[in-house]
Phi, psi and omega in degrees: 000138183290167180298326183280337188300325184288335184246007184301317183295337181275333187246357182301123176062018181272140178289168183299316182298323179292322179295318182293330181273347184279180182274023179253102184292129176234087183294143178271113185292332184216086183296337183274357183287150173283177187297321181295312180292327177297316178299315180298321181292316182288320186290341177248016182292155175282346179273120186297326180294326176297314180296320179296318181302315184272342173291337176275358179248014184300314181296323179295315180291328180297336179296333183245338183211076184293326181297322179296319181292315180301322181292337182274346188297322183300316181286325182290325183289344177249015181298147183286342182264129181297318183295328176294315179296321179295316179297319178299317182296319180296336182269352189296323179299315179289328177296317179295323178300318179292326178294326177289315181297329183261010176054050180288163179292156179304338180297335178297318179296321180298320179294320179293318179296322178297319177295320178296320179301318179296320183286320185289339179255012179284156181283345182276128185292324181292329177291319179293318179296322176295322177296319178298317179298320179293322177297316180297323178292335179280337188304315181298341184262354184257137172291150181305325180292321179290325177297319180294322186272332188251323185264323180300323176299331177296315179295321179297323178295319180293331183274000180300137184298341178282347180281161176295156182300322181296321180291321179294323177296320177291331174296320175298315179299318180297315180297320180291329176286332178278348190306313185291344181264354186267164176279168187303317180301318179292323178296316180298323179295321179293321178298321178293322182290333182300324179294326178286320178297326181294341178248017181297144179299332182273127179291336179294322177293316180297322180294320180295317181289328181297315187292336186239021180295338185299336181293340180275351176085189184300337182295344181269004182301318177301320178295316180298319181295320178293320181290334178291348178253013185300153181287335182270128184295331179296325177290317178296325178294318176298325177296318178295323179293332181265006184297316181295320178295321179292320180298328182292336183258354179252108182258345180293117182299330179292318178294321177298315183292320188272336187242303190285317180297316174299328179298312183290330176294319178295319182294324181291339178247020182294153180288340179269129181292333179291322176294315180298318182299316179291327177293320178296321178297325182274346190297314181297313177295328178295314179296320180296326182282346180277162168284156185301321182285353178267348181273103181272175184294326181294319179294319179294322179295324177300320181288315183289344179275351184301318181293345181267355182280144173272154181218143176279167182297329182275353182275156167290137188285112179292336178294314179294320178300317179295316180295320182295322184268358187300313179301324180294319180293318179296320180294329178283317183281333177081180183292334185298332182249018180298326182298330178282335182267339186301315179301320179295318181295318179297322179294320179294322182296338179258013181297136182291342180277124185293334181292331176290313179294328182294314180293329175291323179295319180292331182263002184297320179294324176294320177299315181296321180293324179289318187277337178093166186299321185297309180291324179300311181297328185275319192244338188255345183293325177297318177295319178301313181291324180293314179292333179294340180247014183274194177299160181301322180295327179281317180300330180303321179292323179290313183293321182293338181240027186298315181297320179295322180292316179295325179296329181282347179279164173288151184304319182296318180287325182301320183296330181290348182258014177294326178295333178298325178299317179290325178299320179295318180296324183274325189270001182246034181297336179267358179224091184292339180294327176294320178292323177295321177296319177296318180296324181291345181257006183300318180298316179293322179294327182294341180271358186258346188241156177290165185302321183294324177291323179298315184289322187267335185241312187282321181296313175299325177297317179298318179293324176297321179288329177296329180261022180298152182285348179257128187300319183296322178297318179298318181294323178291320184294324184294337181291342180266357185293325181300303178301321178295319181298319180294319179294318181291321181300322183280345187247327186212104178300321181296312179296326178297317180297317179294323179296314179299317181301314180297323179291318182290337177300330180296328183293335183245018181294154180289330183270139180293334178297320179291323178292324173295323177297323177298322178295320176296323176298314179296323178300321176292319183291332179305332186246359185236349178238160178300150182302315182297321180296318178295316181296323183294323190247331191239345191297309183294311175302326180294308184284337181295339179287000173295341180252018179298146183285345182263125186294329180296326177293316180295321179293323176299315178296320180298317179299319182294315185290317184280353174261005177297136178299151181298331181271002181295135178295340180288344178298335182265356180288132183296322180296323177295315181297319179297316180297320179296321177295319178299317181295322176297317182295318179293327178292323181281335185237091181300327180294323179291333181297333180288346178282344180294147179228153179291139178298139183241040181290145171247116183265130175229144179262120178241131180222080183301324181226305186251352181054047181252003185239153177242131179255131172251106186252153176055043178273115180215113180238120181248139176237117181250122180205126176054036178078005181260135182233119175242158178215146171241115185247208189321119184258349179223151182308141185304332181277003178087352179280167183235129181264113183290344183266001181235168176297136182294334178237134181242144175255115182256146178291000000 
């Protein structure tokens, strides 16, 4: 085992600072050397770890000293350590980029090509793959003539019959990756060579060309069809894996009908289970990519039969593949053929594997949107209710897409599921993420129900989530308060007054967490409700928290105020300006910050006739600093009424 093998897991992809801090000692042989001499010393060190460390910095050093890096390539490509050669190969693309940016002499390219030649013909597969990646990274910087003269010979060398089969297969892969960068004569030559590669004695070469034939376009279909019938199952499997890519470049419906559709049918009934598994994985996407008139009954039968297939433990699960692709197939076939798909869908919904039911739960809202309200109400509600009571992993898909699912229902049926929203809020006490998901959909849910349902069912739910025991749920819930507030204001003055009252209670809560939550609520309202509405009801309680005794509350307010956009109308509000000045002063004077006190407002709701007003009574906030005393007092008339002809908030001496 080489010296590096024992420490590879500790230093793989680690930066220099991490290596120096780790338990791998890397002594500095010459601490007084400058960076250039230090690089030269380490890259030629007898310690393999030193060489590896600086071989991973070649591109970085090339930014300032490309000549030094080019001079090191010859020794690195023959280094005794595999990881050093691999690191050097991975850096070659960026090294060439720096040589172009710095207008290096053509000899720099020759040195890079020589290093690539060594890597591309190496017996290690990871070294060859790194070389191919570096060549591809160089392509945008090379003129077609230089690519033809410098890079094509590398591929030709790899394709020499004297090379190992693995190297020749990678040579095919390299040429096909270079195809899009070459001129037409070279492209035509590669197309001609593809027919010879398809009959190569080595199945590895045939397999390599099969998987990437799509880059050659529709002209490669005869070659693809022949390889799909190959005697080696690995070649046929590569053909099945490339079917979707080939379908994407073949637009002629006749070619699809005569060549590609028969290919996937053969693959689905192949004698090798590995070929069948890959064909089953591609089947759903294949049907989706076809036109509706190209999907015949045989192809549809292959798809609907997937849930009935048995599978071994080592196989890819055809049941999960069918469930994952089901919405795509339904969207292609449309509502007209839903009756043919319904039995298959029902069978999948009862699958004992939870991962199958889970993907169906996440896609149920998409299915409902495709099929429309009538089919949804008739065929999908049973599945919706079943998944709502399933395992937590399955319920996650239902709860996360609840608003989309309700939107796809008919209005009459949708109203019957308002209790489901409360069930989710009550039954997920052990899983706060479900409640957070429900809270994030409050705005979307508020657009789905009539005003009376919003006031009686949705608004209390929103307030319950605002007071959730988990901070993240509360923070998510407050973002929906603005849209809800606007809907309630326009539909029910009484409910609006109660809603405002509940929100303002947060401003005077005993716990600093609730007061911070009130600030987050105000931050959301700043951008979601009219300016006058915010000023009438929230401005004074909002800015009064500049004198809160808890520094976290003041800092929360400071972040909100100082992040206001310059064009915001609140920038001109006197209360905002005063609060910003107070916050600056408290920040500059820690002793003065101790004079702040928590607001001790007592909020009461008075509704003599219509219950449309909110009273803020006994509001008194004093700020004492340097012998100066200011006060902000009663902001609403003592009787709780509101005078529309006067300022909603008054500052009394």
